[in-house]
N, C-alpha and C positions, 0 to 999 in steps of 0.2 A: 073762403071755404070751398068754393068751386075748385080751386087749384088742388086743395087737399084731396077732395073726393076724386078728382081726375087722377091724381097720383096714386091713390089707392086702387082705383079701377085698373090702372096699368100694371100695378103689381099683382093684382089678383088675375089678370090675364096671363102675365108671365108665369105665375105659380100653376095656373091651369094647364098651360102648354107643357111646362116641366113635369107635371104629374102625369099627363098623357104619355110623354115620351119615356118616363121612367116605368110606367106600367107596361109599355109595349116591351121594354127592355128586359123585363123580368123573366126568368125561366119558370116553367111550370114544375110542380113536384113530380109529375110522371114524366118519364122521357118520351112518351107516345109511341105511335106506330113505327116511326123511323128506327127507334132503339131496339125495338122488338125484332125488326127485320134484319138490322145490321149487326145486332148483338153488341152495341156499344154499352160500355158501363157508365155509370154516373160520373160527372166530373168532380165529385166530392174530394177526391184525393189530390186535386191540383189547386185547391184553395178557391174553388168557385162558390162553395158554401158560404165563406166569408164575404165575398163580394155580393153575392145575393142578398145576405143579412144587411150589409150596408145599404144596398138599394131599397130594401124594404124600410129600414129606419129612416132613409131620406123621405121616402114616399109618406110615411107616417107623419114626419114633421111637416111636410109640405101641406098635407092634408089639415093638420091642426092650424097652420098658417092661413090656409084658405078660409077655414071656418071663422077664425078670429078676425081677418081682414073684413070678411062679409058682414060680421056682426057690427064691427066698427062703422062700416060704410053705411049700414042700415041706420045706425044711431045718428050718424052725421046727416043724412037725408031726412030723418025724422025731426031733428032738432032745428036744422037750419033750412 
């Protein structure tokens, strides 16, 4: 069981790092001060909205995976 717990811990660490990286890669809803100064329009016309939605879906799935793996890990530690 120690091998299984270690394996799950490694996957949890990987999922955690992936969640952090995807969160950092997300664009905000507002373009911020830079867009106000330069007058840049939103990138919605170039397909960026679809990419952002894919990132959000991936982040949501990683979050669910993170919760489930930690629940399983807690059960393993409690039972064994």
